[in-house]
C-alpha positions, 0 to 999 in steps of 0.5 A: 586752933579749933577742935571738936569731938563727938558733937551731937545735937537734936531738935524736935527729935531730929538728929542734926549733928551726929557724932561730928569731929575735926581739928582745924589749924590756921587757914580758911575753910568753907562748909559745903552741903545742902540747906538744912544739913546742919551747917548753921547749927554746927557754927552756933554750937561751936560758938557756944550760942547753942548747947550740944547734946554731947561732945567736946569743943576746944578753942586754942586748946581751951575747953569750951563749956558753960563757964569758959570765958577764956575759950569764948574770948578766943573766938568770934561768931557772926550769924547770917541773921544779925541778932542786934538789939534794935535800940542799941547804937552801933557804937554801943554794940561794939562796946558791949562786945568788947565788954563781954570779951573783957577787952577794948575796941582796938584801933584795928576794929576802928579801921575795919569800921572805916573800911566798911563805911560804918563811921557815920552809922555808929550813933544810929540805932541798930533797928534803924539800920539797913540789913546790909549795914547791920551785917557789916557792923556784926562782921566788924565786931567779929574782930574785937579781941583779936580772936584766933577762931572766926565762925561766920555764917553766910558772911557775904550775904547782903553785902554790896560789892565794895564791902564784899571786897573789904571782907575778902581782904580781911579774911585772907589776912586773918586766915594767915594766923587764925582759923576762919570757918565759914558756911557759904553758898557763894562759891566765888567768895569761898574761892576768893578767900582761899578756903578749903572746901569741907564736905559736911558729911565728911565730918562724920566722924573721919577727917574731911577731904579738903579740896581747893575751891 
């Protein structure tokens, strides 16, 4: 469902991603490595939020490139820091994501909104929401369009205990039929979603060793 080959990315003359490659099927996977090694950069590049210097990415067999709407429709990305528009309401943000994916906000997403307790926040400006509420909104938006690849950067950060449990249940279910790739320092969270641990260094270039948490 998620495949990438020979990915390279540099910032300021420093090589962050160096010839990375892997092929992921359905299931949950957690990237492991020290801060600054490139985990967040890899997720941004895979999501198309940052351009690779070289290499190739396929989402559900569709090549990811500058004009590939089809590939982007098949994936979802939630960064650690939520890049929301401060004057956009929660409802408008969900509608905007659905418009970008050329789909509707489905009943499954409305159910997730309610499970996260976001219903009363939908008409609130994102800039007036707490960081935890913004995070839950971005995570709910990740389910729009039934993506087959979810890329989540530190998804449990800033969540209260109840929301954390909701997210765990959602990801356990999603991983049965999709690829869920997360970067997280929350080892208990990775274990709870049944993620196989991927050593970041093992992505250069050989297949990673998958170790049950």
